[in-house]
Backbone as ProteinMPNN parsed JSONL, in Angstrom:
{"seq_chain_A": "XXXXXXXXXXXXXXXXXXXXXXXXXXXXXXXXXXXXXXXXXXXXXXXXXXXXXXXXXXXXXXXXXXXXXXXXXXXXXXXXXXXXXXXXXXXXXXXXXXXXXXX", "coords_chain_A": {"N_chain_A": [[70.401, 121.84, 58.067], [72.082, 122.598, 55.038], [75.089, 123.29, 53.22], [75.737, 124.904, 50.231], [78.082, 123.89, 47.925], [80.9, 124.195, 45.729], [82.643, 121.88, 43.976], [85.233, 119.86, 42.516], [84.263, 117.318, 40.309], [85.69, 114.87, 40.163], [86.995, 114.835, 42.624], [84.893, 114.698, 44.433], [83.663, 112.28, 43.802], [85.673, 110.382, 44.036], [86.672, 108.295, 42.398], [84.447, 106.691, 42.024], [81.739, 105.452, 39.953], [79.618, 107.347, 37.714], [76.747, 108.983, 36.256], [74.946, 111.121, 34.031], [71.653, 112.032, 34.59], [69.09, 113.134, 33.201], [66.28, 112.777, 33.542], [63.829, 114.049, 33.52], [63.639, 115.558, 31.257], [61.872, 114.905, 29.215], [59.469, 115.637, 30.227], [59.583, 118.271, 31.155], [60.764, 121.476, 30.093], [64.171, 122.053, 29.927], [66.05, 124.603, 31.616], [68.089, 127.22, 30.214], [71.556, 126.508, 29.82], [73.437, 128.456, 30.666], [71.892, 129.914, 32.442], [71.343, 128.052, 34.423], [73.929, 127.557, 35.441], [74.619, 130.135, 36.287], [72.701, 130.618, 38.303], [73.323, 128.486, 40.047], [75.993, 129.086, 40.749], [75.539, 131.457, 42.079], [74.443, 130.53, 44.397], [76.442, 129.333, 45.824], [77.935, 128.709, 48.886], [75.67, 129.344, 50.288], [73.42, 128.643, 52.96], [71.119, 126.186, 53.098], [67.91, 124.746, 53.826], [67.806, 121.264, 54.548], [66.116, 118.363, 53.815], [65.216, 115.075, 53.646], [62.829, 114.253, 52.436], [61.473, 116.577, 51.494], [63.322, 118.459, 50.59], [65.877, 117.617, 49.251], [69.079, 116.75, 47.718], [68.435, 116.006, 45.121], [66.033, 117.373, 44.669], [67.12, 119.913, 44.719], [68.827, 119.91, 42.44], [66.979, 119.375, 40.335], [65.364, 121.585, 40.55], [67.149, 123.595, 39.797], [67.654, 122.822, 37.102], [65.085, 122.557, 35.849], [63.412, 124.353, 37.069], [61.633, 123.326, 38.79], [61.318, 121.785, 41.698], [61.72, 118.467, 42.342], [61.655, 114.984, 43.262], [62.49, 111.878, 42.293], [63.326, 109.81, 43.853], [61.923, 110.213, 46.27], [59.289, 110.052, 45.381], [59.233, 107.405, 44.405], [59.861, 106.011, 46.767], [57.686, 106.71, 48.325], [55.675, 105.456, 46.907], [56.325, 102.915, 47.35], [57.983, 101.605, 45.602], [60.816, 101.72, 45.167], [62.032, 101.966, 47.603], [63.835, 103.812, 50.134], [66.54, 105.592, 48.976], [70.094, 106.187, 49.122], [71.299, 109.564, 49.181], [71.22, 110.981, 45.98], [73.351, 112.411, 43.678], [72.343, 114.519, 41.345], [73.252, 115.613, 38.358], [72.953, 118.606, 36.586], [73.385, 118.494, 33.896], [75.549, 120.044, 33.376], [78.929, 121.285, 33.653], [79.406, 121.942, 36.201], [79.989, 121.006, 39.492], [77.873, 120.664, 42.012], [77.14, 120.417, 45.351], [75.093, 119.669, 48.152], [76.022, 120.333, 51.413], [76.292, 118.033, 54.079], [74.595, 117.643, 57.196]], "CA_chain_A": [[70.841, 122.817, 57.081], [73.194, 122.183, 54.194], [75.816, 124.385, 52.595], [75.98, 124.673, 48.813], [79.521, 123.952, 47.681], [81.385, 123.896, 44.377], [83.801, 121.0, 44.078], [85.539, 119.101, 41.313], [83.556, 116.044, 40.261], [86.616, 113.791, 40.46], [87.278, 114.845, 44.054], [83.685, 114.282, 45.143], [83.379, 110.875, 43.519], [86.762, 109.53, 44.49], [86.817, 107.12, 41.551], [83.181, 106.001, 41.813], [81.084, 105.665, 38.653], [78.527, 108.306, 37.717], [76.119, 109.254, 34.973], [73.986, 112.213, 34.015], [70.294, 111.514, 34.478], [68.129, 114.219, 32.984], [65.087, 111.98, 33.293], [62.631, 114.883, 33.383], [63.683, 116.33, 30.009], [60.692, 114.616, 28.379], [58.303, 116.241, 30.876], [59.771, 119.704, 31.378], [61.812, 122.092, 29.279], [65.314, 122.483, 30.747], [66.469, 125.993, 31.513], [69.331, 127.407, 29.476], [72.717, 126.124, 30.616], [74.045, 129.617, 31.321], [71.018, 130.295, 33.558], [71.563, 127.048, 35.472], [75.249, 127.804, 36.024], [74.569, 131.429, 36.982], [71.943, 130.437, 39.536], [74.086, 127.593, 40.922], [77.146, 129.829, 41.27], [75.017, 132.44, 43.019], [74.063, 129.848, 45.636], [77.616, 128.797, 46.512], [78.101, 129.246, 50.234], [74.37, 129.533, 50.937], [72.935, 127.599, 53.859], [69.75, 125.877, 52.72], [67.345, 123.643, 54.599], [67.915, 119.942, 53.94], [65.151, 117.406, 54.316], [65.232, 113.967, 52.698], [61.55, 114.132, 51.741], [61.007, 117.818, 50.876], [64.372, 119.353, 50.1], [67.153, 116.903, 49.189], [69.941, 117.22, 46.632], [67.734, 115.82, 43.842], [65.147, 118.533, 44.558], [67.991, 121.051, 44.415], [69.278, 119.828, 41.044], [65.862, 119.504, 39.398], [64.937, 122.981, 40.604], [68.08, 124.343, 38.949], [67.52, 122.458, 35.688], [63.741, 122.719, 35.295], [62.608, 125.327, 37.805], [60.618, 122.534, 39.485], [61.975, 120.84, 42.605], [61.049, 117.174, 42.466], [62.586, 113.909, 43.582], [62.026, 110.539, 41.936], [63.592, 108.989, 45.037], [60.834, 110.388, 47.218], [58.081, 109.52, 44.743], [59.348, 105.936, 44.402], [59.793, 105.518, 48.138], [56.301, 106.896, 48.756], [54.842, 104.47, 46.223], [56.798, 101.596, 47.738], [58.632, 100.971, 44.463], [62.255, 101.552, 45.25], [62.572, 102.181, 48.937], [64.608, 105.041, 50.289], [67.904, 105.456, 48.478], [71.064, 107.184, 49.6], [71.156, 110.788, 48.394], [71.809, 110.899, 44.637], [73.743, 113.691, 43.132], [71.828, 114.579, 39.992], [73.905, 116.737, 37.725], [72.037, 119.331, 35.71], [73.903, 118.503, 32.535], [76.583, 121.065, 33.252], [80.224, 120.873, 34.165], [79.52, 122.431, 37.571], [79.665, 120.012, 40.519], [77.299, 121.35, 43.16], [76.638, 119.468, 46.352], [74.63, 120.191, 49.429], [76.766, 119.767, 52.528], [75.473, 117.298, 55.047], [74.534, 118.227, 58.552]], "C_chain_A": [[72.005, 122.222, 56.29], [73.839, 123.413, 53.581], [76.074, 124.009, 51.139], [77.469, 124.894, 48.558], [79.812, 123.654, 46.217], [82.657, 123.081, 44.539], [84.015, 120.289, 42.754], [84.876, 117.733, 41.398], [84.459, 114.885, 40.665], [86.911, 113.699, 41.959], [86.085, 114.345, 44.86], [83.469, 112.782, 44.998], [84.464, 109.926, 44.003], [86.9, 108.249, 43.691], [85.534, 106.339, 41.324], [82.592, 106.346, 40.446], [79.94, 106.663, 38.806], [77.913, 108.379, 36.328], [75.177, 110.431, 35.128], [72.605, 111.604, 33.81], [69.319, 112.679, 34.393], [66.774, 113.609, 32.643], [63.813, 112.808, 33.123], [62.619, 115.706, 32.099], [62.456, 116.095, 29.142], [59.427, 115.255, 28.957], [58.377, 117.759, 31.003], [60.882, 120.221, 30.483], [62.955, 122.54, 30.2], [65.591, 123.969, 30.55], [67.764, 126.058, 30.713], [70.517, 127.123, 30.397], [73.325, 127.314, 31.351], [73.212, 130.055, 32.522], [71.196, 129.336, 34.731], [72.872, 127.339, 36.2], [75.244, 129.1, 36.828], [73.845, 131.297, 38.324], [72.722, 129.572, 40.525], [75.265, 128.331, 41.546], [76.709, 130.874, 42.289], [74.635, 131.835, 44.367], [75.243, 129.282, 46.414], [77.798, 129.505, 47.851], [76.79, 129.442, 50.981], [74.047, 128.353, 51.837], [71.457, 127.396, 53.536], [69.217, 124.75, 53.593], [67.492, 122.329, 53.842], [66.931, 119.016, 54.63], [65.048, 116.314, 53.27], [63.961, 113.895, 51.869], [61.177, 115.395, 50.965], [62.083, 118.671, 50.224], [65.718, 118.643, 50.112], [67.955, 117.373, 47.98], [69.303, 117.01, 45.258], [66.731, 116.947, 43.622], [65.954, 119.759, 44.113], [68.378, 121.065, 42.933], [68.13, 119.984, 40.055], [65.286, 120.916, 39.419], [65.85, 123.847, 39.737], [67.815, 124.077, 37.465], [66.164, 122.814, 35.103], [62.916, 123.811, 35.964], [61.497, 124.641, 38.583], [61.32, 121.526, 40.398], [61.153, 119.557, 42.75], [62.098, 116.102, 42.732], [61.953, 112.562, 43.264], [62.245, 109.596, 43.111], [62.419, 109.022, 45.997], [59.542, 109.81, 46.656], [58.107, 107.995, 44.775], [59.238, 105.364, 45.807], [58.365, 105.614, 48.655], [55.371, 105.876, 48.121], [55.266, 103.052, 46.576], [57.553, 100.884, 46.637], [60.108, 100.72, 44.709], [62.837, 101.667, 46.634], [63.329, 103.489, 49.002], [66.041, 104.782, 49.874], [68.806, 106.459, 49.169], [70.944, 108.393, 48.686], [71.909, 110.658, 47.081], [72.178, 112.304, 44.212], [73.327, 113.681, 41.674], [72.428, 115.817, 39.347], [72.997, 117.324, 36.664], [72.603, 119.458, 34.306], [74.96, 119.57, 32.309], [77.884, 120.527, 33.814], [80.426, 121.299, 35.609], [79.141, 121.322, 38.537], [79.177, 120.747, 41.76], [76.76, 120.296, 44.124], [76.073, 120.221, 47.54], [75.454, 119.535, 50.512], [75.823, 119.059, 53.47], [75.535, 117.981, 56.387], [75.825, 118.088, 59.282]], "O_chain_A": [[72.801, 121.445, 56.816], [73.199, 124.456, 53.442], [76.571, 122.92, 50.853], [78.037, 125.925, 48.917], [79.056, 122.945, 45.553], [83.623, 123.528, 45.158], [83.082, 120.136, 41.965], [84.924, 117.073, 42.436], [84.042, 114.011, 41.425], [87.06, 112.602, 42.497], [86.256, 113.646, 45.859], [83.13, 112.1, 45.966], [84.178, 108.778, 44.344], [87.219, 107.206, 44.262], [85.518, 105.412, 40.513], [82.9, 107.385, 39.862], [79.366, 106.807, 39.886], [78.488, 107.898, 35.352], [74.674, 110.704, 36.218], [72.422, 110.751, 32.942], [68.794, 113.142, 35.406], [66.197, 113.89, 31.592], [62.814, 112.293, 32.622], [61.685, 116.475, 31.872], [62.04, 116.991, 28.408], [58.427, 115.398, 28.254], [57.356, 118.445, 30.962], [61.821, 119.496, 30.155], [62.738, 123.309, 31.136], [65.393, 124.517, 29.465], [68.454, 125.05, 30.56], [70.494, 127.449, 31.584], [73.689, 127.202, 32.522], [73.766, 130.52, 33.518], [71.199, 129.753, 35.889], [72.913, 127.363, 37.43], [75.8, 129.157, 37.925], [74.313, 131.797, 39.347], [72.777, 129.889, 41.714], [75.506, 128.211, 42.747], [77.426, 131.145, 43.252], [74.518, 132.55, 45.362], [75.075, 128.804, 47.536], [77.812, 130.734, 47.929], [76.799, 129.683, 52.188], [74.36, 127.207, 51.515], [70.647, 128.311, 53.681], [69.98, 123.897, 54.048], [67.32, 122.291, 52.623], [66.911, 118.898, 55.855], [64.812, 116.614, 52.1], [64.015, 113.509, 50.702], [60.614, 115.292, 49.875], [61.776, 119.52, 49.387], [66.605, 119.008, 50.883], [67.542, 118.305, 47.29], [69.597, 117.756, 44.325], [66.591, 117.431, 42.499], [65.526, 120.528, 43.252], [68.273, 122.091, 42.261], [68.285, 120.658, 39.037], [64.774, 121.39, 38.405], [65.376, 124.732, 39.025], [67.76, 125.012, 36.666], [66.088, 123.318, 33.982], [61.839, 124.158, 35.48], [60.53, 125.284, 38.991], [61.857, 120.526, 39.922], [60.02, 119.585, 43.231], [63.282, 116.294, 42.458], [60.983, 112.161, 43.906], [61.447, 108.688, 43.341], [61.973, 107.982, 46.482], [58.787, 109.154, 47.374], [57.112, 107.364, 45.132], [58.589, 104.338, 46.01], [57.885, 104.712, 49.342], [54.382, 105.474, 48.733], [54.631, 102.089, 46.144], [57.752, 99.672, 46.719], [60.595, 99.613, 44.479], [64.041, 101.479, 46.811], [63.441, 104.194, 47.998], [66.68, 103.853, 50.368], [68.342, 107.453, 49.728], [70.529, 108.259, 47.535], [73.079, 110.276, 47.058], [71.408, 113.25, 44.372], [73.879, 112.937, 40.864], [72.135, 116.941, 39.754], [72.345, 116.588, 35.925], [72.324, 120.433, 33.607], [75.231, 119.952, 31.171], [77.924, 119.437, 34.385], [81.484, 121.055, 36.188], [78.06, 120.747, 38.408], [79.961, 121.375, 42.471], [76.014, 119.399, 43.731], [76.55, 121.304, 47.879], [75.58, 118.31, 50.539], [74.671, 119.463, 53.628], [76.42, 118.791, 56.661], [75.937, 118.525, 60.427]]}, "name": "protein", "num_of_chains": 1, "seq": "XXXXXXXXXXXXXXXXXXXXXXXXXXXXXXXXXXXXXXXXXXXXXXXXXXXXXXXXXXXXXXXXXXXXXXXXXXXXXXXXXXXXXXXXXXXXXXXXXXXXXXX"}
């Protein structure tokens, strides 16, 4: 299980580099920003199942942004293209930093 938390991006990253990757924008229409933020804020404190293959943080972010939970990490690993990567925090193009807590 993971806990949805709201934290400042700078505190989470600790000086590491980051970028927004809305790679599915060409395939799916993003939800309105206010809807993404409203839904994300409503989930703060929620305990959600965490599974690297079926329900990771990329699934969480793409579900918020597009209404479709998907993970390029899982697809690439399944196809043998990129191997399994460490969990990527995919920001939904908003100023809200949402992370799933680890076990």
